[in-house]
C-alpha positions in Angstrom: -13.3 -74.9 -25.8 -9.9 -73.6 -26.2 -11.1 -71.6 -29.2 -14.1 -70.3 -27.4 -12.0 -69.2 -24.2 -9.4 -67.7 -26.7 -12.3 -65.3 -28.4 -13.7 -64.5 -25.2 -10.2 -63.5 -24.1 -9.7 -61.2 -27.2 -13.0 -59.6 -27.1 -12.4 -59.0 -23.5 -8.9 -57.2 -24.4 -10.7 -55.4 -27.4 -13.7 -53.9 -25.0 -11.3 -53.1 -22.3 -8.7 -51.3 -24.6 -11.8 -49.3 -26.7 -11.5 -45.6 -26.6 -14.2 -43.1 -27.1 -13.9 -39.9 -29.5 -15.2 -36.7 -27.8 -16.0 -33.9 -30.2 -17.7 -30.5 -29.6 -17.1 -26.9 -29.8 -15.8 -24.0 -27.5 -17.7 -20.7 -28.2 -18.2 -17.1 -26.6 -21.4 -15.8 -25.3 -21.7 -14.1 -28.4 -21.7 -17.5 -30.4 -18.1 -16.7 -31.8 -15.4 -19.7 -32.0 -12.8 -19.6 -29.7 -9.5 -20.6 -31.0 -6.7 -22.3 -29.4 -8.9 -22.9 -26.3 -7.5 -25.9 -23.9 -9.6 -29.1 -23.7 -8.7 -31.8 -21.6 -9.6 -34.7 -19.4 -10.8 -33.1 -16.0 -9.4 -36.3 -14.2 -6.2 -36.7 -16.6 -4.9 -33.4 -17.8 -2.2 -34.9 -19.6 -4.6 -35.9 -22.2 -5.7 -32.5 -24.0 -6.2 -31.0 -27.3 -6.7 -27.4 -28.5 -9.5 -25.9 -30.7 -9.0 -25.1 -34.3 -10.1 -21.7 -35.7 -13.7 -22.6 -35.8 -13.7 -23.6 -32.0 -13.9 -27.2 -32.7 -12.1 -29.9 -30.9 -11.6 -33.6 -30.7 -10.3 -35.6 -27.9 -10.1 -39.5 -27.5 -10.8 -40.6 -24.0 -11.7 -43.4 -22.1 -15.3 -43.4 -22.5 -18.0 -40.9 -23.6 -19.0 -39.8 -20.2 -15.4 -38.2 -19.4 -15.5 -34.8 -17.5 -13.8 -32.1 -19.6 -11.7 -29.1 -18.3 -11.8 -26.0 -20.6 -9.6 -22.9 -20.4 -8.9 -20.0 -23.0 -7.0 -16.8 -22.2 -9.4 -13.9 -21.0 -12.1 -16.5 -20.4 -13.3 -18.0 -16.9 -11.9 -21.6 -17.0 -14.6 -24.3 -16.6 -12.6 -27.2 -14.4 -15.3 -30.0 -14.8 -18.2 -30.3 -17.4 -19.9 -33.2 -19.0 -21.2 -30.4 -21.7 -19.7 -30.9 -25.5 -20.8 -27.7 -27.0 -19.4 -25.2 -24.3 -20.0 -21.7 -24.1 -17.2 -19.7 -21.8 -18.4 -16.4 -20.0 -15.6 -13.7 -19.9 -12.8 -13.6 -17.3 -14.6 -12.2 -14.1 -11.5 -10.3 -13.4 -11.3 -8.5 -16.5 -14.4 -6.3 -15.7 -12.2 -4.4 -13.4 -8.5 -5.2 -14.6 -7.2 -4.4 -18.2 -5.2 -7.7 -18.6 -5.3 -11.3 -16.3 -3.4 -14.3 -16.7 -4.2 -17.4 -14.8 -2.4 -19.8 -16.9 -5.6 -22.2 -16.8 -5.5 -22.1 -20.4 -2.1 -23.7 -20.8 -1.8 -27.6 -21.1 0.2 -29.4 -18.4 3.8 -30.4 -19.2 7.3 -30.7 -17.9 8.1 -28.5 -21.1 6.6 -25.4 -22.2 8.1 -24.7 -25.7 8.2 -21.3 -27.3 6.0 -22.5 -30.0 3.3 -22.9 -27.4 4.0 -19.6 -25.9 3.5 -17.6 -29.1 0.2 -19.5 -29.4 -1.0 -19.0 -26.1 0.1 -15.2 -25.7 0.4 -12.3 -28.1 4.0 -12.3 -28.0 6.9 -12.7 -30.6 9.5 -14.4 -28.6 10.5 -16.1 -25.4 14.0 -17.0 -23.7 14.3 -20.2 -21.9 11.2 -21.8 -23.8 12.5 -25.1 -25.3 11.9 -25.2 -29.0 14.3 -27.8 -30.4 17.7 -26.3 -29.2 20.6 -29.0 -29.5 24.1 -29.2 -28.0 26.3 -31.6 -30.3 23.2 -33.0 -31.3 21.4 -33.6 -28.1 18.7 -31.9 -26.3 19.9 -28.4 -24.8 18.2 -29.0 -21.2 19.7 -25.6 -20.0 17.1 -24.2 -22.7 14.4 -26.4 -21.3 13.1 -23.9 -18.2 9.5 -23.5 -18.5 6.8 -25.9 -17.3 3.2 -25.7 -16.4 2.2 -27.1 -13.0 -1.2 -28.2 -12.1 -0.3 -29.0 -8.6 0.8 -25.6 -7.1 -1.3 -22.7 -7.4 -2.9 -19.9 -5.5 -6.3 -21.0 -6.5 -7.1 -24.6 -5.5 -7.3 -26.6 -8.8 -5.6 -24.0 -10.4 -2.4 -23.8 -12.8 1.0 -22.1 -12.2 4.2 -21.2 -14.5 7.1 -23.2 -13.0 10.5 -21.7 -13.9 13.8 -23.2 -13.4 17.3 -21.6 -12.1 19.8 -24.3 -13.5 23.1 -24.8 -11.2 26.1 -22.9 -12.2 24.4 -20.9 -14.6 23.4 -16.9 -15.0 21.5 -14.3 -16.8 18.7 -14.6 -19.4 20.1 -16.9 -22.1 20.8 -19.7 -19.4 18.7 -19.1 -16.3 15.1 -18.3 -16.1 12.7 -17.0 -18.7 12.2 -13.9 -20.6 9.2 -12.7 -22.5 7.3 -9.4 -23.4 3.8 -9.9 -23.4 2.1 -6.7 -24.9 -1.1 -5.5 -23.0 -3.7 -6.3 -25.8 -7.1 -4.6 -24.9 -9.1 -7.5 -23.6 -12.2 -6.1 -25.4 -10.5 -4.5 -28.5 -8.2 -5.8 -31.1 -5.4 -3.3 -30.4 -2.4 -2.8 -28.2 -3.7 -1.2 -24.7 -1.5 1.6 -23.3 -1.7 3.8 -20.2 0.3 6.2 -18.1 -1.0 4.9 -14.7 -1.3 0.9 -13.9 -1.0 -1.5 -11.2 0.6 -4.9 -11.7 0.1 -7.8 -9.3 1.4 -11.3 -9.2 1.9 -14.5 -7.0 5.3 -15.8 -6.3 6.8 -18.8 -4.8 10.4 -20.1 -4.3 11.1 -23.8 -3.8 11.3 -24.6 0.0 15.0 -25.4 -0.3 15.9 -22.1 -2.4 19.4 -20.9 -1.4 18.9 -17.3 -0.3 22.3 -16.6 0.3 22.7 -16.3 -3.4 22.9 -12.8 -4.3 20.0 -12.6 -6.2 18.1 -12.2 -9.6 15.2 -10.4 -11.6 11.4 -10.6 -11.1 8.6 -9.6 -13.4 7.3 -6.0 -14.0 5.5 -3.7 -16.3 7.7 -1.6 -19.1 6.9 0.3 -22.3 8.1 0.3 -25.9 7.1 1.2 -29.3 5.1 -1.8 -30.7 5.7 -0.3 -34.2 9.6 -0.8 -34.0 11.1 -3.3 -36.5 12.2 -6.7 -34.9 15.6 -6.6 -33.8 15.7 -2.9 -33.0 15.6 -1.2 -29.7 13.3 2.1 -29.6 13.9 5.0 -27.7 10.9 4.7 -25.8 11.9 1.2 -24.2 12.0 0.8 -20.4 11.5 -1.4 -17.7 10.0 -0.5 -14.0 11.9 -3.5 -12.6 12.3 -5.1 -9.2 14.9 -7.7 -7.9 15.3 -10.5 -5.1 18.2 -10.0 -3.0 20.2 -12.1 -0.3 18.0 -13.1 2.3 14.9 -12.7 0.4 14.9 -8.7 0.3 13.2 -6.7 -2.5 15.1 -4.1 -4.7 13.1 -1.7 -6.9 14.7 0.2 -9.6 14.3 1.5 -13.2 15.9 0.3 -16.8 15.8 3.4 -19.0 17.7 3.4 -22.5 21.0 4.9 -22.6 21.6 4.9 -18.8 24.1 3.4 -17.0 24.1 1.0 -14.2 23.8 3.3 -11.0 25.7 2.9 -7.7 24.6 0.8 -4.9 24.0 3.5 -2.5 22.0 5.4 -5.1 20.2 8.6 -3.8 16.6 9.5 -4.8 17.6 12.8 -5.6 20.3 12.1 -8.4 18.4 11.7 -11.9 21.3 9.3 -13.0 20.8 6.9 -9.8 17.8 5.0 -10.9 17.7 2.2 -8.0 16.4 2.8 -4.5 16.2 0.2 -1.6 14.7 -0.9 1.7 16.6 -0.6 5.0 19.7 -2.6 5.5 20.0 -5.0 8.3 23.3 -6.4 7.7 25.9 -4.1 6.5 28.7 -5.0 4.1 31.2 -3.4 1.4 29.4 -4.6 -1.7 26.0 -5.7 -2.8 26.3 -9.3 -2.0 27.6 -8.8 1.3 24.8 -6.7 2.8 21.2 -7.6 3.4 17.9 -5.8 3.4 14.8 -6.7 5.0 13.5 -10.1 4.7 10.4 -10.2 2.5 10.4 -13.5 0.3 12.5 -15.8 2.1 9.2 -17.5 4.3 8.0 -20.4 2.5 4.7 -20.2 0.6 3.2 -17.9 -1.7 3.8 -14.2 -1.6 2.2 -11.6 -3.3 3.9 -8.6 -5.2 2.0 -5.5 -6.6 3.7 -2.5 -8.3 2.3 0.8 -9.0 3.6 2.9 -12.0 2.4 6.4 -12.9 4.0 8.4 -15.6 4.2 12.2 -15.8 1.1 13.6 -17.0 3.2 16.4 -18.7 6.7 16.5 -19.4 8.6 18.0 -16.4 5.8 17.2 -14.3 5.7 16.2 -10.7 3.2 13.5 -10.4 5.1 10.3 -11.7 6.0 7.6 -9.2 6.9 4.1 -8.9 5.9 2.0 -5.9 5.3 -1.4 -4.6 3.8 -3.7 -2.1 4.9 -7.0 -0.7 2.4 -9.2 0.8 0.0 -6.3 1.4 2.5 -3.9 2.7 3.8 -0.9 1.0 7.4 -1.1 0.4 8.9 1.6 -1.0 8.4 4.2 -3.8 10.5 6.3 -6.3 9.4 10.1 -6.6 8.8 12.1 -10.0 12.6 13.2 -10.5 13.3 9.8 -12.2 10.1 10.2 -14.8 11.1 13.7 -15.3 14.5 13.0 -16.8 13.0 10.1 -18.8 10.1 11.9 -20.3 12.5 15.0 -21.2 11.2 16.2 -24.6 14.8 17.0 -25.9 15.7 13.2 -25.6 12.7 12.5 -27.9 11.1 10.4 -25.2 7.8 12.4 -24.8 5.7 9.4 -25.8 6.5 6.7 -23.4 3.6 4.6 -22.2 3.1 1.5 -20.2 2.1 -1.1 -22.7 3.7 -4.7 -21.5 4.0 -7.1 -18.8 7.7 -8.4 -19.1 7.5 -11.8 -17.5 11.2 -12.1 -16.8 13.1 -13.8 -13.9 16.7 -15.3 -13.7 19.4 -15.2 -11.6 22.0 -12.7 -12.4 25.1 -10.7 -12.0 28.8 -10.7 -12.8 30.0 -13.2 -10.3 29.1 -16.9 -10.6 30.3 -17.7 -7.1 27.6 -15.1 -5.7 24.8 -15.5 -8.0 24.7 -19.2 -9.7 23.0 -22.2 -7.5 26.0 -24.3 -6.4 24.8 -27.7 -6.2 21.5 -28.0 -7.7 18.7 -26.6 -9.8 16.2 -24.3 -8.0 12.7 -23.5 -9.0 10.1 -20.6 -8.8 6.5 -20.4 -9.5 4.3 -17.5 -10.7 0.6 -17.2 -10.8 -2.4 -14.9 -11.4 -0.7 -11.8 -13.0 -3.4 -8.9 -13.1 -3.1 -5.2 -14.7 -5.3 -2.7 -13.4 -6.2 1.0 -13.3 -7.1 0.6 -9.6 -5.2 -0.8 -6.6 -5.7 -4.8 -6.6 -4.3 -5.9 -3.2 -4.7 -9.7 -3.7 -3.0 -10.4 -0.7 -5.8 -8.6 1.3 -8.4 -10.4 -1.2 -7.0 -13.7 -0.6 -6.5 -13.4 3.3 -9.9 -11.6 4.1 -13.3 -12.8 3.5 -14.3 -9.9 1.1 -16.4 -10.4 -2.0 -15.3 -9.5 -5.2 -17.4 -6.3 -5.4 -16.3 -5.3 -1.8 -12.7 -5.7 -2.5 -13.1 -3.5 -5.7 -15.0 -0.8 -3.9 -12.3 -0.7 -1.3 -9.3 -0.5 -3.5 -10.7 1.8 -6.1 -9.3 4.5 -3.6 -6.1 6.0 -5.0 -3.8 7.7 -2.6 -0.4 8.6 -3.8 2.6 8.4 -3.1 2.3 6.5 0.1 4.8 6.1 2.2 5.2 10.3 1.5 7.6 12.8 2.8 4.4 15.0 3.4 1.7 15.3 0.6 -0.8 12.5 -0.4 -3.0 12.9 -3.3 -6.7 12.0 -2.9 -8.9 10.5 -5.9 -11.1 13.5 -5.7 -11.9 16.3 -3.5 -13.7 15.3 -0.3 -13.8 16.2 3.5 -11.2 14.2 5.6 -9.7 13.6 9.0 -6.1 12.2 9.9 -5.8 10.6 13.2 -2.6 9.3 14.8 -1.8 5.8 15.8 -3.6 6.5 19.4 -6.8 7.7 17.8 -6.3 11.4 18.2 -7.5 13.9 15.5 -4.2 15.5 13.9 -5.4 17.6 10.9 -8.8 18.0 8.9 -9.6 19.4 5.6 -11.9 19.3 2.6 -9.7 19.1 -0.8 -7.7 16.9 -2.8 -4.6 16.6 -1.0 -3.2 16.0 2.7 -0.4 17.8 4.0 1.4 16.2 6.9 4.9 18.2 6.4 6.0 19.0 9.8 4.6 16.1 11.7 6.5 13.2 13.3 7.4 10.3 11.0 5.4 7.3 11.6 1.9 5.8 10.7 -1.5 7.7 10.6 -5.0 7.1 9.6 -7.0 8.6 7.0 -10.7 8.9 7.0 -12.7 10.2 3.8 -16.2 11.4 3.3 -16.1 9.3 0.0 -15.3 6.0 1.6 -16.2 3.8 4.8 -12.6 2.8 4.6 -10.0 3.8 6.9 -6.6 4.1 5.2 -3.1 4.0 6.7 -1.0 6.9 5.5 3.2 6.3 6.2 5.3 9.5 6.6 8.8 9.1 6.1 
């Protein structure tokens, strides 16, 4: 009897601990294999594998009926499927966008390594992504600053990138992350370059984030020569950057090769003064004692959208850099900056926009002003989108529009906006401008609107080419 019981117990243990091996393939709609696609247990995302160069995967799970979650860069994520030979459809956003990163193709984990970064994205390097760094033979936790979060996302059930700002530390080598991801053309195997692009992404600070700190850098678009040898800084490398500042404000500025840091009270008219600001709400004697309008301090997700237009010709007049925070047009910089930068005498006439700079860190010269004092802080990023047309995801997520309606509305390009008088329309059309009371102010039938001489404030533009009324801000 004892032997019988013992055998029954061993059989029960064997059956209970048995594992199933699930095998299959991940391909695109043309039947081509997708390499490095993420395949994981939909109910236990810590159990995952990646496809090989033939699109084949093997996953050990609890039983053969396990539902799978499948993700790959530039493809629409399948969040749960019983299929084993999976076909992924193209990312629907890429029908209108040039590039889209949802992070759904990245495995969950407290440590996201540099090796994984290089496999998941077309990039050559990453700072702040752990890759075996040690100090005195021990793991260097200060270099372990990137992780993947399946709990926080702007999309229900989605995935975000979580970044750490370690206490007491500053700047790229010790705080946050830094990587440059080329805008590979989604449909061709080459670099995508443009002179007019929008970047949109979502950002969320930890609820306990200390906004009395002086601030840090946030992601942006930039340009460089992709053929420049590794380690060399090319003449065309530039960044149209933004920062968050004390109190949760936003600061826009340019980083151009060979230029010095501008003064805090930089004026738009000075070609060497490359920063521009919002309205101060608290004055002070230096950058860490005054505050600007509060944009990011409120808890939860915020949307940032940036628009870059490089001059169509050297010394032209149509370049700009503008941005929106939570759908509100925040500020812009005019063409004088781009005129200076594209000056042929400086051998800079070939600059383009060709990469996302996913870079964020707390930074400045003074640890007391910038560095977390008592604890680590965190920030999350989600849904990086690059498009040739206005994206406005804030409105997309807060208004019940279909994707088609959303794209129709925000295909209307009007810039600069705000403006000191002139607004460029997407094409010649009949239009009417109304003031805030609904009174008609001016009308025309051309490609520009001129409000020069009218009082500063908000106006509304109605165009024949669209059913949408567009808000104009006259500075």
